[in-house]
N, C-alpha and C positions, 0 to 999 in steps of 0.2 A: 504494500500500500504506500503510495507516495505521500510526501509531507502535506501537500495541499489537500489531499483527501482526508487527512487526519485532523488538520487544523482549520481548514476552510480558506477561501480566497481573500485577497485584499478588497477593501471597500473603496472602489474608485470614486464614489460620490461623497466620501467622508473628507472633510477639510484637513484632516491630519495628513501630513506629508507621507507619501508612500514608503519612504525609507524607514520612517519611525513605525509605521504599521508592520512592516516586515521585520524590523528589529524586535518589536514586541512579540510577534509570532515565534521568532526563533528563540527569544529569551524564555517564553512560556514553554516551548518544546523542550528546552534544556531543563527547566525547573520541574516540569512534569515527567521528566525522564523518557520522553519520546526519543531523545538522543542522549545517550548516557556518557558519563565521563570517559575520556580517551577515545570516543567514537568520532568519526568524521561527519561534519554536516555536509549536505549536498554542495556541489561545486557552484561557483558564481554563475556559470553558464546554465547549469540545471535549474538553479533557483530563478534566474531571469526568465527562462522558458516556462517554468512551472507557474510562476506568479504573474507572468506577462508584464514584466517591467524591464528597464534597461540594466545592463551590468553595472553601470555607474550607481544606480539606485541600490543594487545589491551590495556593492562594495562599500557604500556609505553606511548601510545598515550593519554590515559585519564590522566595520571600523569601530563603531560604538561598542559592540560586544567585546572586541579585542581590548579597547581602552578600559572596559569594566572588568577585565580578567575572566570573562565567561568562556571565551574561546581563544585559541592561539593559532597563529599561522605557522606551519612548518614547511620550509622551503622544499619544493619538489614533491611534497606529500599531500598537502591540502590544509584544511582548517579543522581543528579538533576541539572538542569540548574539554576544558581544563578540569582537573580534579580540584575539589574544594581545598582552599589554602589551610595550612595548619597554623594555629596560633600557639606561641610559646609564651607562657606567663613568667615574668621575672619575680613574681611575688611568692613563689613556692620553689623549694629545692626538689626538683624531680629529674628523673632520667629521661632520655629520649624514648625508651620503650614505654615508660609510664605515660608520657605525653601522647604517644600514638594510640595506645590502648584506650585512654580516656576519651579519645575522639573517634572511636570506632574503627580505627585503622589497624592493620596487622603489621607490626614492626619486625624487621629481620635485618641481619647484617651480612656483608660479604667481607671476610677477613682478608686483608692484604698482607699483614705481617703481625707476629707476636714475637718480641725479642727481649732479651735481658742484656744489660750492659752498664758501664759506668756512666754516671750522670754528666751531662754537658754543663758548661758554665751557665747557659740560660736556664736550664732545668734546675740547677743547684740554687740559683737566685730565686726562682719562683717557688721552689719546694722547701727552701730553707735547709738544704742538705750540705754536708761537707764534700769537698772534692774527692772523687773516687767512690762515692756511695753507690750502691747497687740500685738500679731502677728497672721497672718493667715497662715496655713500650707497646702500645696497641694502635694499629693503623687499620681502619676499616671504612667501608662504604655503608651508610645507613639508608634503609629503605622504609617507605610506608606503603603497604601493599606491594605493588610491583614498580613503584615510582622511586627513583633515586632521589634522596633528599639532601644528603650531606656527606662530606669527607670529614673524618674524625681522627685526630692524633692525640692519644692520651698517654701520659707518663705517670706511673704510680710508684711511690717509694717501696722498696722490697719489704719493709717492715709491715706493710699493709696486706700483703698476700703471701700465701705459702709458696707459690711458684707462678710462673707466667701461664702455665697450662690449666690453672684452676678457673680461669675466665672462660665461660662458655658463651651463651647468647647474650648475657647481660653483665656488664662490668659492675654495675651497682649491686646486683644480686651476689656476685662473688665477694665484693667488699663487705656486704652485710653479713654473709656467711662467715667471713673471717673476723667479724667484730670491729671492722674499721670503715663503717659507712659514714660519709661526711654528714655533719649536722648543720653546717652553714657553708655558704660559698660567696665569693666575690666574682662578679662577671663584668666584662667589658665587651663592647661590640663596636664594629665599624663597618662601613660599606666597602666592598671590594669588587673587583672584576676577576672572574675565573681565568686562570692561565690556560693555554692550549692543552697542557698536560692534565690539569684538573678537569677541564671540560670534557676531554676524551674519556676519562674514567667515569664521569657522571652521565655521559651520553647527551651533552648539551653543546651549544656553540661557544667557542672561545670568546671571551669578553662579556659573557652573560653576567649581569649584576648578581652579586651574592652578598651574604651577611657573614662576617667573621665574628665568632663568639669565643672568647677566652674565659675559661673558668678555673678558679682555684678553690678546691673544696677542703674544709678543715674538720678535724676531729674535735670532740668535746674538750680534749686537753690542750687544744691550740695548735697541734701539729698539722702540717699540710698533708692531705691524703691523696690529692689529685691535682694534676695540671693538664687541662684538656684544651686543645685548640680545634675548633670546628668551623667548617666552611659550608654554610647552608645556601641552598638555591633561593634566590630572591623572588622567583616566580611562584614559589610554593610555600613560603614560610613568612609569617608575621610575628613580630615581637610585641607583646602587650604588657604594660606595667601599670599597676594600680597605685595611685598616689593619694595620700591622705594629708590634709592640712592640719 
């Protein structure tokens, strides 16, 4: 069944501009899940023929949906419905997995490396460790459902975990099992552009805007338990902070 058969034609006698009518029809089709997340909407040519309008009208309607983050254009592939953006609250100390599960998404990771080694000068400064201290490093790609969300680089002091192999799907679960789950954290963030190498790993275009979040997690006795640097996709992630006066 074609889209026009499911949603009806445009009202040519309505004073509302045709591109806004078509934009509303497409928006309603996405919200009503006639076209689901990650599915392609009909091409500009097909929409123009189906609704008996010019391709300029169709392009203008789609431009508005792109601007609102409802659809995204993929070069050489078409226009696709975007997945709902994920919100990260800075008011609570939670893991990536907890954030995804709370929003009905299925988190999983693809490990790039798990290694042990001597702390670097930058890590020593961030973790408050002496030169030569042993740390565990974890590098992975984070996913929500089947969508790549972030690149994560975590460094953990060796006193927080029995070994590098004790970390399975969740780093925070391993820290909790070892009795070294952070109770508070300091986070800072800034806008970045993904490098060609990072973009290739995430399956996005080089130069795509991203969000860099650096976290230092602390134990109840004040020792640092975590130094994590994450690069989140800007097209899929929002940061929300609650402020009280």
